[in-house]
N, C-alpha and C positions, 0 to 999 in steps of 0.2 A: 736763415736762408734756405735750409733744407725743407722747413715746414712750408715756406712759400712755394717751392717747386712742387711739393706734394699736393698742395691745394690747387695749384695751376694744372697739374697733371690730372687730378680728380675732376676738376671742372671741364677739362678738355674731353675726358672719357664720357662724362655725363652728357655734354653737348653732342658728341658724336652718336651716342646711343639714342638721344632724343631725335636727332636728325634721321637716323636710320629707321626708327619706329614710325616717323611721319611720312616716309617715302612709300609709294605704292610698291607692292611686291610684284616681281616679274612673273607673269603667268607662263608656265611651261606649255608648249604645244601638246595637245592631247590630254591635258589635265584640267580639272575644275576644282574650285573650292567647294566644300560640302554645302555651304549656304547657296551656291549657284546651282548645284546639281540636284538639290533635293526635289524639285518639281519638274525636272527635265528628263526623267528616266521613264522607260517603258513601264516599269513597275514602280509606282510612287511609293515613297518611304515616309515613315514617321520616326522622329527621334525621341527616345525615352531615356531618362537618366535613372539608372539603377543606383539608389543611394542607401548606404548602410553605414551609419556612423561608427559601428563597432568593427569595421573592416578596413583593411588597407589593400588596394586603394578604396577610398570611401565612395567615390562616384565612378561609375562605369557608363560610358555613353553606348547605348544600343541603337542600332538602325534596323527597324522592323518593316515588314510589308504593311501597307495600309490595308484596312479590313476588306475593301472591295475595290480593286483597281478599275473595274468597268464603270462603277459609279463615278469615280474620279475622272475617267476618260469622258463620260457623257457630260459631266458638269463643265468640262473644258472643251467641249465640242470636238472631241477626237473620235474618229470612226472606230468602232469596236474591232475591226480587222487590223487596226494599227496599234491596238492595245495588246497586252500579252494574253489575257484570259480568253482564248478562243480555240476552236477546233479548225484545222486546215487540212483537208484530205485525211490522211492517216496519222497526222501529227497533232497531238494535243499540247497546247502551250499554256503554261501557268506561271504565276509569280510564286517563288519560294524564298523563304528566309535562309540566308547563308549563316551558318553558326561556326564559332570557333571556341577554343578553350582559353580561359585567362586564369592565372594563378592569383589567389587572394590569401591574405593573412589576417587572422583574428588574434590581436595581441592579448586580449583578456584570457584566452584559453591556450595561447601559444600554439595555435593550430593553423596549418597551411592546407588549403583545398584548391581544387580546380573547379571553376564554374563555367558552364556553357553560356555563351552570350551571342546575341544576334549581331552580326557585323555588316549586314546588307541585305538587299532584296534583289533577286535576279530572275529574269525570264528564262525558263528552261523548257526544252521540248521533250516530250515523251512519245516514243513511237507507239502507235496503236496497231491493233490487228486489223488488216483489211479483210473484208468479207470475201470469201472464195466465190468465184463465178460458178454457178451451178450449170453445168453443161451435161446434156444427156450422153450416156455412154453408148 
């Protein structure tokens, strides 16, 4: 009798898990899944998997800036002033990789290290120097 209850309970849990996995996830306002956002950013990104079988974690997902955002913009018929790589008055805008540190472990050598990884690409503004008006004294 106890085994039958255990089997019934196990089947109920498996069925509930299968049902939950098949249901669409609720999207939170102001948030996108990575697969949805990858080509909707001002600075287009590329995903690279940093794979090292001798390391834990073995795979680290890195999100890097694409090589030339303006080429991507022109291919997608987006005006250059709506892309990040441009100069506007005294402000220069460009796509830069955002990096962070992740701790990794190498079991063969019992060594723990911190590695720098790219976690995104962001449009940043850099204030430029405006030319001084030359007025006679």
